[in-house]
VEXKE-554212 format. One line per 10 residues: number of its first residue (from 1); their letters; for each residue y, z, x of C-alpha. Coordinates in steps of 0.05 Angstrom, whole numbers. Last residue first. Layout:
// VEXKE-554212
NUM> a> Y/Z/X | ...
// end
This chain:
// VEXKE-554212
493> xxxxxxxxxx> 337/538/977 | 336/560/900 | 410/575/904 | 427/504/921 | 371/473/867 | 420/519/809 | 476/493/838 | 454/414/827 | 429/440/763 | 499/464/741
483> xxxxxxxxxx> 532/405/771 | 487/359/728 | 494/397/671 | 575/387/675 | 566/316/686 | 523/305/632 | 576/347/578 | 628/301/609 | 591/240/594 | 583/260/518
473> xxxxxxxxxx> 653/290/519 | 674/214/544 | 627/186/495 | 657/213/436 | 722/193/451 | 695/126/461 | 659/133/388 | 724/154/361 | 766/95/391 | 710/44/366
463> xxxxxxxxxx> 715/73/290 | 787/69/293 | 790/-3/317 | 739/-15/255 | 774/28/212 | 838/-31/223 | 793/-86/215 | 769/-70/145 | 815/-54/99 | 886/-51/137
453> xxxxxxxxxx> 868/-116/168 | 830/-155/102 | 901/-178/72 | 902/-218/130 | 853/-273/106 | 850/-335/141 | 870/-303/210 | 833/-245/182 | 768/-280/197 | 778/-287/264
443> xxxxxxxxxx> 792/-203/269 | 728/-204/233 | 689/-228/291 | 725/-205/346 | 720/-133/313 | 650/-136/292 | 615/-163/361 | 649/-145/422 | 683/-79/412 | 643/-48/354
433> xxxxxxxxxx> 578/-73/377 | 593/-33/457 | 621/20/426 | 560/34/372 | 501/41/418 | 529/80/468 | 565/130/426 | 497/141/383 | 456/147/451 | 411/111/479
423> xxxxxxxxxx> 370/112/540 | 309/152/527 | 303/131/455 | 295/66/464 | 335/13/423 | 390/2/463 | 351/-10/533 | 305/-63/497 | 241/-51/503 | 184/-110/535
413> xxxxxxxxxx> 110/-97/503 | 50/-52/532 | 32/-43/450 | 50/27/453 | 109/20/491 | 135/-31/438 | 108/10/382 | 149/73/413 | 209/13/409 | 208/-6/338
403> xxxxxxxxxx> 197/75/318 | 264/76/358 | 298/22/329 | 289/40/262 | 305/116/270 | 361/86/309 | 387/49/239 | 386/112/198 | 425/154/251 | 483/95/245
393> xxxxxxxxxx> 476/86/176 | 493/161/168 | 553/146/211 | 586/96/156 | 603/140/98 | 622/206/125 | 659/152/179 | 695/111/119 | 673/37/115 | 688/-16/161
383> xxxxxxxxxx> 625/16/200 | 573/-11/156 | 606/-79/162 | 539/-112/195 | 504/-150/137 | 584/-152/95 | 608/-189/163 | 544/-242/177 | 544/-260/99 | 633/-281/109
373> xxxxxxxxxx> 606/-321/171 | 559/-365/136 | 601/-365/83 | 665/-393/123 | 617/-444/163 | 591/-469/88 | 666/-482/65 | 686/-515/137 | 623/-561/127 | 642/-571/62
363> xxxxxxxxxx> 713/-597/78 | 755/-592/11 | 776/-521/32 | 802/-540/99 | 808/-495/164 | 866/-512/208 | 860/-457/255 | 797/-431/231 | 758/-497/252 | 747/-489/322
353> xxxxxxxxxx> 730/-407/313 | 683/-422/254 | 636/-461/302 | 631/-408/354 | 625/-355/307 | 556/-390/282 | 533/-406/361 | 551/-331/378 | 517/-302/324 | 446/-342/317
343> xxxxxxxxxx> 412/-287/355 | 435/-248/305 | 399/-275/243 | 439/-264/192 | 450/-343/181 | 387/-359/159 | 401/-320/93 | 474/-364/90 | 431/-431/95 | 376/-406/51
333> xxxxxxxxxx> 421/-394/-14 | 466/-462/6 | 405/-494/0 | 366/-466/-58 | 437/-469/-97 | 444/-541/-82 | 370/-556/-105 | 386/-518/-164 | 438/-564/-179 | 393/-628/-167
323> xxxxxxxxxx> 342/-606/-214 | 384/-584/-273 | 409/-507/-276 | 390/-466/-337 | 334/-426/-309 | 375/-406/-259 | 362/-334/-264 | 287/-344/-254 | 258/-273/-256 | 212/-281/-328
313> xxxxxxxxxx> 205/-355/-302 | 166/-335/-241 | 190/-384/-186 | 254/-340/-172 | 214/-295/-145 | 172/-340/-102 | 245/-361/-84 | 268/-299/-48 | 207/-286/-22 | 206/-350/25
303> xxxxxxxxxx> 278/-335/38 | 259/-265/67 | 208/-297/111 | 249/-344/140 | 296/-292/148 | 248/-255/192 | 215/-312/227 | 284/-332/255 | 243/-399/298 | 185/-369/326
293> xxxxxxxxxx> 149/-423/309 | 163/-398/233 | 83/-382/217 | 70/-363/282 | 121/-314/288 | 108/-289/219 | 28/-282/238 | 51/-229/299 | 52/-257/365 | 77/-186/392
283> xxxxxxxxxx> 136/-208/426 | 152/-264/377 | 153/-212/315 | 180/-159/354 | 241/-202/375 | 244/-210/312 | 263/-143/276 | 209/-87/271 | 221/-53/196 | 180/-97/155
273> xxxxxxxxxx> 239/-131/116 | 207/-149/48 | 274/-184/25 | 331/-170/81 | 385/-230/48 | 360/-228/-25 | 419/-189/-53 | 473/-222/1 | 439/-290/-7 | 455/-284/-82
263> xxxxxxxxxx> 525/-267/-86 | 542/-313/-45 | 503/-369/-73 | 538/-353/-143 | 612/-348/-111 | 594/-424/-82 | 569/-442/-157 | 633/-414/-182 | 670/-458/-136 | 716/-423/-77
253> xxxxxxxxxx> 788/-429/-62 | 810/-384/-127 | 744/-346/-135 | 758/-320/-63 | 810/-275/-85 | 803/-242/-13 | 801/-174/-37 | 756/-195/-99 | 710/-234/-59 | 715/-184/-1
243> xxxxxxxxxx> 691/-132/-51 | 635/-164/-78 | 613/-174/-11 | 616/-110/10 | 578/-93/-56 | 518/-148/-35 | 513/-115/34 | 517/-42/12 | 463/-54/-48 | 412/-94/4
233> xxxxxxxxxx> 421/-33/52 | 404/20/-10 | 340/-33/-28 | 314/-22/50 | 328/-42/118 | 347/22/151 | 295/77/144 | 249/23/114 | 214/43/47 | 209/-33/32
223> xxxxxxxxxx> 256/-90/-8 | 206/-122/-63 | 211/-67/-117 | 290/-80/-119 | 287/-148/-120 | 237/-149/-177 | 285/-103/-214 | 339/-145/-195 | 299/-206/-228 | 277/-169/-294
213> xxxxxxxxxx> 345/-146/-309 | 379/-211/-292 | 319/-246/-335 | 350/-198/-390 | 424/-220/-385 | 395/-293/-389 | 443/-326/-348 | 488/-384/-383 | 519/-405/-314 | 590/-387/-330
203> xxxxxxxxxx> 572/-330/-372 | 532/-291/-323 | 562/-312/-255 | 629/-289/-294 | 648/-248/-233 | 643/-184/-277 | 580/-198/-305 | 544/-209/-230 | 583/-147/-212 | 557/-102/-272
193> xxxxxxxxxx> 490/-120/-260 | 492/-99/-186 | 529/-38/-208 | 465/-27/-250 | 419/-37/-207 | 460/17/-157 | 448/61/-218 | 378/56/-223 | 370/62/-151 | 408/125/-143
183> xxxxxxxxxx> 487/127/-121 | 521/180/-75 | 508/135/-15 | 548/81/-29 | 606/110/-20 | 654/49/-35 | 705/42/27 | 708/-37/22 | 740/-35/-43 | 716/-80/-114
173> xxxxxxxxxx> 657/-25/-129 | 722/30/-128 | 758/1/-187 | 686/-6/-231 | 678/70/-212 | 743/85/-223 | 744/58/-294 | 676/90/-312 | 607/48/-308 | 573/60/-376
163> xxxxxxxxxx> 503/59/-345 | 446/13/-380 | 388/50/-366 | 331/29/-321 | 269/11/-363 | 263/-71/-356 | 251/-100/-424 | 176/-114/-420 | 150/-183/-382 | 160/-145/-314
153> xxxxxxxxxx> 141/-203/-266 | 99/-184/-211 | 100/-207/-141 | 43/-168/-108 | 52/-129/-39 | -5/-138/9 | 6/-63/44 | 17/-52/120 | 44/-122/140 | 15/-152/196
143> xxxxxxxxxx> -35/-190/144 | 28/-230/120 | 47/-235/44 | 3/-254/-7 | 34/-276/-69 | 9/-266/-140 | 22/-302/-198 | 36/-292/-275 | 62/-346/-313 | -3/-382/-305
133> xxxxxxxxxx> -1/-434/-362 | -1/-380/-412 | -54/-402/-437 | -92/-391/-371 | -76/-322/-373 | -108/-308/-444 | -173/-344/-429 | -171/-298/-368 | -171/-243/-405 | -218/-270/-461
123> xxxxxxxxxx> -267/-275/-390 | -258/-211/-368 | -275/-171/-436 | -331/-214/-434 | -347/-189/-372 | -340/-111/-389 | -376/-114/-461 | -431/-147/-417 | -430/-89/-360 | -417/-36/-421
113> xxxxxxxxxx> -490/-71/-453 | -520/-71/-378 | -504/12/-371 | -527/22/-446 | -598/4/-421 | -595/27/-353 | -582/99/-386 | -641/81/-428 | -685/63/-367 | -667/126/-333
103> xxxxxxxxxx> -688/163/-394 | -754/135/-398 | -763/141/-324 | -753/216/-324 | -797/224/-385 | -858/184/-343 | -832/236/-283 | -839/296/-323 | -909/281/-357 | -930/253/-273
93> xxxxxxxxxx> -918/322/-258 | -945/361/-319 | -1010/317/-298 | -1010/336/-229 | -1006/408/-250 | -1064/405/-296 | -1108/360/-243 | -1103/415/-191 | -1145/375/-144 | -1201/437/-132
83> xxxxxxxxxx> -1181/474/-191 | -1191/411/-239 | -1251/388/-195 | -1292/455/-207 | -1268/455/-276 | -1291/386/-289 | -1357/403/-256 | -1356/467/-300 | -1350/422/-364 | -1403/374/-339
73> xxxxxxxxxx> -1461/408/-332 | -1453/441/-402 | -1440/375/-436 | -1509/357/-396 | -1540/420/-422 | -1514/407/-500 | -1538/338/-490 | -1609/356/-454 | -1621/412/-520 | -1620/486/-502
63> xxxxxxxxxx> -1690/511/-481 | -1720/564/-531 | -1708/627/-502 | -1756/669/-469 | -1734/743/-453 | -1774/785/-504 | -1836/740/-488 | -1852/763/-419 | -1820/719/-360 | -1881/686/-326
53> xxxxxxxxxx> -1921/722/-266 | -1913/704/-202 | -1970/677/-163 | -1926/612/-137 | -1877/665/-103 | -1817/697/-105 | -1809/766/-84 | -1761/809/-124 | -1700/841/-76 | -1683/908/-113
43> xxxxxxxxxx> -1615/911/-151 | -1635/951/-207 | -1632/893/-250 | -1673/856/-218 | -1651/813/-152 | -1680/734/-130 | -1651/717/-71 | -1646/646/-45 | -1636/612/20 | -1598/561/26
33> xxxxxxxxxx> -1627/492/60 | -1602/443/3 | -1523/459/29 | -1494/487/-34 | -1445/445/-94 | -1470/490/-152 | -1503/443/-186 | -1533/409/-121 | -1563/477/-98 | -1586/485/-170
23> xxxxxxxxxx> -1622/418/-178 | -1647/436/-99 | -1675/493/-111 | -1710/470/-180 | -1787/480/-164 | -1771/547/-138 | -1739/575/-194 | -1788/546/-238 | -1832/603/-211 | -1782/646/-241
13> xxxxxxxxxx> -1787/610/-310 | -1729/604/-337 | -1720/636/-403 | -1675/691/-375 | -1623/641/-344 | -1602/658/-279 | -1547/695/-256 | -1569/764/-281 | -1634/757/-230 | -1573/763/-182
3> xxx> -1573/693/-132 | -1564/723/-64 | -1530/672/-10
// end
């Protein structure tokens, strides 16, 4: 290592360089065994030995104060450390981090304030809900359903407009041929509202008109958007019940309570239908099947949802009934909704056939049996309507059937042939149902009410004949295809 003479303070004696070699090496962080060389101003090496003369006077300067020397040494050491450990950069980073932490603490503090405010708001809301005596409630439906719908009352005046129905619409509503496809949801709600008013139910039972609106809106909200079992189907069944009450003059034979039960059961009969029938519920061992022990699980569920809605004061159209009268309404409504289970079709129709020839309107058992048959007729009455109204319902029903059969295949469950998209057609689906279910039931009712023959039974016969013709056409086309396939197969051979 070469130590130039300019690097040595002029006032330092050259003799002292040797003495202070160790100090120089320590100061410059060099090894103690480092060789030092001294060069003069011309670059020539100067010999360092004990006999060297002292510096001349012009190079001599008074030695600095010890504190100043120590301060210089500390400054240079600090600079060395700063370069080695990047203290300035570290200081800047620490400062920035401290600033970020301070900002974060400030934000977190704001969040704490907001959370506390939110807690106070929730507490106030809970106290307010409690003060209203739990008038709002939540009803959890089965786990297998796609969404856990909540039944919520509508405290405000219902939003759907009150339509001024024309006289033509009012008259058409009373006929089985009414076209249910022409109306939007709000219009159907207005039509249902009109039926309750027109039958005198609102006046006779002192039903609050606003409560009636809220109830109908809640009913609408609790029908799912299934292809078939939806709110339009609810309206369709209720409108058919209304037309049968008018056509058969049932208000002359039944009490107003009976009429109220018939209409209300029709409105509620398929509430929250999941789109998969009882057979699927039982085979798949769904929560509904387990809850109701495989006994009409869907119909029991419809009843439960209906009376959960009635349990809300804002939707209870029976609020002015005394407990005994409400018990009668409840029992009658449940009986009719349970009667819509097609698994009980033969049992109910046979019971009615035994009573119809000597029917007694003063016999409560007879009247109950007739009401059960009436709601069954309305529930499956689509083919009573004109072809252009009835046929779209067949498409909707088959779509729902196919959805179920697809799921049953995927889950390894039994599949009914009439629901299998690979086996069923419109004609094959309808002919047997019309011939062996609809016509026998309506013809039995016709014994009590002959006036339904033209308006209801005759359209069923025409529908049967039309589907039989379609089946013959389908069969002929299938035979033709088979023959063509055989011919093509023979040529290939």
